[in-house]
C-alpha positions in Angstrom: 0.0 0.0 0.0 2.8 2.4 0.8 4.2 1.9 -2.7 0.8 2.9 -4.2 0.7 6.0 -1.9 4.3 7.1 -2.7 3.8 6.6 -6.4 0.4 8.3 -6.3 1.9 11.4 -4.5 4.6 11.7 -7.2 2.0 11.4 -9.9 -0.3 14.0 -8.4 2.5 16.5 -7.8 3.4 16.0 -11.5 -0.1 16.7 -12.6 -0.5 19.8 -10.4 2.8 21.0 -11.8 1.3 21.2 -15.2 -0.3 24.6 -14.2 -3.2 26.2 -12.6 -5.1 26.5 -15.9 -6.4 23.0 -15.3 -8.0 23.8 -11.9 -11.2 25.3 -13.3 -12.0 22.6 -15.8 -11.1 19.9 -13.3 -13.4 21.4 -10.7 -16.1 21.5 -13.4 -15.7 17.8 -14.1 -15.6 17.0 -10.3 -18.9 18.9 -9.9 -20.5 16.6 -12.5 -19.8 13.7 -10.1 -21.2 15.2 -6.9 -24.4 14.3 -5.1 -25.5 17.9 -5.3 -25.4 17.8 -9.1 -27.3 14.6 -9.3 -29.8 16.0 -6.8 -30.6 18.7 -9.3 -30.5 16.4 -12.4 -32.5 13.5 -11.0 -35.8 15.5 -10.6 -35.2 17.0 -14.1 -34.9 13.6 -15.7 -37.8 12.0 -13.7 -40.3 14.9 -14.0 -39.5 16.3 -17.4 -37.5 13.9 -19.6 -38.0 10.2 -18.9 -39.5 8.9 -15.6 -38.1 5.4 -16.1 -34.6 6.6 -16.5 -35.0 9.1 -13.6 -36.0 6.3 -11.3 -33.0 4.2 -12.3 -30.7 7.2 -11.6 -32.2 7.8 -8.2 -32.1 4.3 -7.0 -28.6 3.5 -8.3 -27.2 6.7 -6.7 -28.7 5.9 -3.3 -27.3 2.4 -3.5 -23.9 3.4 -4.7 -23.6 6.0 -2.0 -24.2 3.5 0.8 -21.7 1.0 -0.5 -19.1 3.8 -1.1 -19.4 4.8 2.5 -19.0 1.3 3.7 -16.0 0.8 1.4 -14.3 3.9 2.8 -14.6 2.6 6.3 -13.3 -0.8 5.2 -10.2 0.4 3.5 -9.4 3.5 5.7 -7.4 5.2 3.0 -6.0 8.7 3.5 -6.5 11.7 1.2 -3.2 12.6 -0.7 -2.9 16.0 1.0 -3.3 14.3 4.4 0.0 12.4 3.9 2.0 14.9 1.9 2.2 18.6 2.4 3.5 18.9 -1.2 0.1 18.0 -2.6 -2.3 21.0 -2.9 -5.8 20.4 -1.6 -7.7 21.9 -4.5 -10.9 20.1 -3.5 -10.7 19.2 0.2 -12.8 16.4 1.8 -13.2 15.1 5.3 -14.0 11.4 4.6 -11.6 8.5 3.9 -10.3 8.4 0.3 -10.7 4.9 -1.1 -12.9 4.1 -3.0 -13.5 7.5 -4.7 -17.2 8.4 -4.4 -17.0 10.7 -7.4 -15.6 7.9 -9.6 -17.9 5.3 -8.3 -21.1 7.4 -8.6 -20.0 8.6 -12.0 -19.6 5.0 -13.2 -23.0 4.1 -11.6 -25.1 7.0 -12.7 -23.6 7.9 -16.1 -23.3 4.2 -16.8 -27.0 3.5 -16.1 -27.9 6.4 -18.4 -25.8 5.0 -21.2 -27.1 1.4 -20.6 -30.7 2.7 -20.7 -30.4 4.8 -23.8 -28.4 2.2 -25.7 -27.0 4.8 -28.2 -23.4 4.9 -29.3 -23.0 8.7 -28.7 -24.4 8.4 -25.2 -22.0 5.6 -24.4 -19.1 7.7 -25.7 -20.2 10.8 -23.8 -20.7 8.7 -20.6 -17.3 7.1 -20.9 -15.6 10.5 -21.3 -17.4 11.9 -18.4 -16.6 8.9 -16.2 -12.9 9.2 -17.1 -12.6 12.9 -16.7 -14.5 13.0 -13.4 -12.1 10.3 -12.0 -9.1 12.1 -13.4 -10.2 15.4 -12.0 -10.2 13.9 -8.5 -6.5 13.0 -8.9 -5.5 16.4 -10.2 -7.4 18.2 -7.4 -5.4 16.3 -4.8 -8.6 14.6 -3.4 -7.7 11.0 -4.4 -4.8 8.7 -5.3 -5.1 6.9 -8.6 -5.9 3.6 -6.9 -8.8 5.3 -5.1 -10.3 6.2 -8.4 -9.7 2.8 -10.0 -11.4 1.0 -7.1 -14.3 3.5 -7.3 -14.7 2.7 -11.0 -14.6 -1.0 -10.3 -17.2 -0.9 -7.4 -19.4 1.4 -9.5 -19.1 -1.0 -12.4 -20.3 -3.9 -10.2 -23.3 -2.0 -9.0 -24.1 -0.9 -12.5 -23.9 -4.5 -13.8 -26.2 -5.7 -11.0 -28.8 -3.0 -11.8 -28.7 -3.7 -15.5 -28.8 -7.5 -15.0 -31.6 -7.7 -12.5 -33.7 -4.6 -13.1 -36.4 -6.1 -15.3 -36.8 -9.3 -13.3 -37.0 -7.4 -9.9 -39.4 -4.8 -11.4 -41.7 -7.5 -12.8 -41.7 -9.2 -9.4 -42.5 -6.0 -7.5 -45.3 -5.1 -10.0 -47.2 -8.2 -8.7 -47.1 -6.9 -5.1 -49.7 -4.7 -3.4 -48.9 -1.1 -2.4 -48.5 -2.2 1.2 -46.1 -5.0 0.2 -44.1 -2.7 -2.0 -43.8 -0.1 0.7 -42.7 -2.8 3.2 -40.1 -4.1 0.8 -38.7 -0.6 0.2 -38.4 0.0 3.9 -36.7 -3.4 4.4 -34.2 -2.6 1.7 -33.5 0.8 3.3 -33.0 -0.9 6.7 -30.5 -3.3 5.1 -28.6 -0.2 3.9 -28.6 1.2 7.4 -27.4 -2.1 8.8 -24.5 -2.3 6.3 -23.5 1.2 7.1 -23.7 0.9 10.8 -21.7 -2.3 10.8 -19.0 -0.5 8.9 -19.2 2.4 11.4 -18.8 0.0 14.3 -15.6 -1.4 12.8 -14.0 2.0 12.9 -15.7 3.6 16.0 -12.4 3.7 17.9 -10.2 4.7 14.9 -7.5 7.3 15.8 -6.5 9.7 13.1 -2.7 9.7 12.6 -1.2 13.0 13.7 0.4 13.4 10.3 -3.0 13.5 8.6 -4.3 16.1 11.0 -1.2 18.3 10.8 -1.2 18.3 7.0 -4.9 19.0 6.8 -4.3 22.0 9.1 -1.3 23.1 7.0 -3.5 22.9 3.9 -6.1 25.2 5.6 -8.9 22.7 5.2 -11.4 21.1 7.6 -10.0 18.4 9.8 -10.7 14.8 8.7 -14.0 13.4 10.1 -14.3 10.1 8.3 -16.6 8.2 10.7 -19.9 10.1 10.4 -23.0 7.9 10.0 -25.3 10.7 8.8 -24.6 9.9 5.2 -26.0 6.4 5.6 -29.4 7.7 6.7 -29.4 10.2 3.9 -29.0 7.5 1.3 -31.3 4.9 3.1 -34.0 7.5 3.6 -33.8 8.6 0.0 -34.0 5.0 -1.2 -37.1 4.3 0.8 -38.8 7.6 -0.2 -38.2 7.0 -3.9 -39.5 3.4 -3.6 -42.6 4.4 -1.5 -43.4 7.4 -3.8 -43.2 5.2 -6.9 -45.4 2.5 -5.3 -47.9 5.2 -4.3 -48.2 6.9 -7.6 -48.3 3.6 -9.5 -51.3 2.6 -7.4 -53.1 5.6 -8.8 -52.1 4.9 -12.4 -48.5 5.8 -12.8 -46.6 8.8 -14.2 -45.0 9.6 -17.5 -42.8 12.6 -18.2 -44.6 13.5 -21.4 -46.0 16.8 -22.7 -44.9 20.0 -24.5 -41.7 21.8 -23.5 -43.5 24.5 -21.5 -45.3 21.9 -19.5 -42.1 19.9 -18.7 -40.3 23.1 -17.7 -43.1 24.2 -15.4 -43.2 20.8 -13.8 -39.5 21.1 -13.0 -39.9 24.6 -11.5 -42.9 23.6 -9.4 -41.4 20.3 -8.3 -38.1 21.9 -7.4 -39.9 24.3 -5.0 -41.2 21.3 -3.2 -37.7 19.8 -3.0 -36.3 22.9 -1.5 -39.1 23.2 1.1 -38.6 19.6 2.2 -34.8 19.5 1.9 -33.8 23.0 3.1 -36.9 23.8 5.2 -36.8 20.6 7.2 -33.0 20.9 7.4 -33.5 24.2 9.3 -36.2 22.7 11.6 -34.8 19.3 12.4 -31.9 19.3 14.8 -28.6 17.8 13.6 -26.1 15.7 15.5 -25.3 12.1 16.4 -27.7 9.7 18.0 -30.9 7.7 17.2 -33.2 10.8 17.2 -31.0 12.8 14.9 -30.4 9.9 12.5 -34.2 9.1 12.5 -35.1 12.7 11.6 -32.5 12.7 8.9 -34.0 9.5 7.5 -37.5 11.0 7.6 -36.3 14.2 5.9 -34.7 12.5 3.0 -37.5 9.9 2.7 -39.9 12.8 2.3 -37.7 14.3 -0.4 -37.5 11.0 -2.2 -41.3 10.5 -1.9 -41.9 14.0 -3.3 -39.7 13.3 -6.4 -41.4 10.0 -7.4 -44.9 10.4 -5.9 -45.8 13.7 -4.3 -44.8 16.0 -7.2 -46.4 13.9 -9.9 -49.6 13.8 -7.9 -49.5 17.6 -7.7 -48.7 17.8 -11.5 -51.8 15.7 -12.2 -54.1 17.8 -9.9 -53.0 21.0 -11.7 -53.1 19.4 -15.1 -49.4 19.7 -15.7 -49.3 16.2 -17.2 -51.0 15.0 -20.3 -52.5 12.0 -18.6 -52.0 9.5 -15.8 -52.0 6.0 -17.3 -51.2 2.5 -16.3 -48.0 2.6 -18.3 -45.2 1.5 -16.0 -42.6 4.0 -15.1 -40.0 1.4 -14.2 
């Protein structure tokens, strides 16, 4: 491992030595792999472009995030600038480094988009985005090359599983009642919580090396805080909310992102207002911290956001005639 770290540091220093002109484009590519970006794009796809694709993006993102968090706690890898003061922290982070979340989620999300569309130009665009998002993480000093490679590999496994089993699982779920579908979504979210909390328990007594703390302070960034369970409940809650919202709206006929451009645009604006109210509004009301109460409130908050995306907002769109029709056509 030390050989990979030493070689990675030399490689990153060489990349950063190519000049600051790369910083802005690399930050741009990194942003395309963030959860915040996908948080904006997911509702746009689901409400206004293709609901079946939007659902795939939402569920694979929530799944990938949980396994990325567990992977980080399994490997306990440092960030490059934590171990070398010669690496500039151009995109600082507080979590462990391996596997790269940006690389993993880029492979999962952009990969599922390409697999769904099945068009050559989409595959090429997705491949370029996946590569440059991963590469940007190395240049910005956020990850070692092996962090990115492992992220790509894990994201690829999750992508394969989604593509391989989506149709069969969707068909099985379609035969279940609303109550059964809701229960299954909740059970799946609790499995995510269990996976994450087991990983947390493995590192609950982890002591950060003094070198990592000193270099983070020297870089002028936040101190590493790699064992924080809140992200687990964000992803688990989102997964449950997306699943429950879908089951609920399907019980009333389903939702399709059809209609003229003005209607699609208006849906996105109206829906986004609801997202902001639930996401930011409840974020101001619900207390934050560590403990069962705080984790439960975080789960509820993100479950409501997920429900709004797949169920609540489409119901509002139908009530205000912002959709052409509600039919029994499956959105999965």
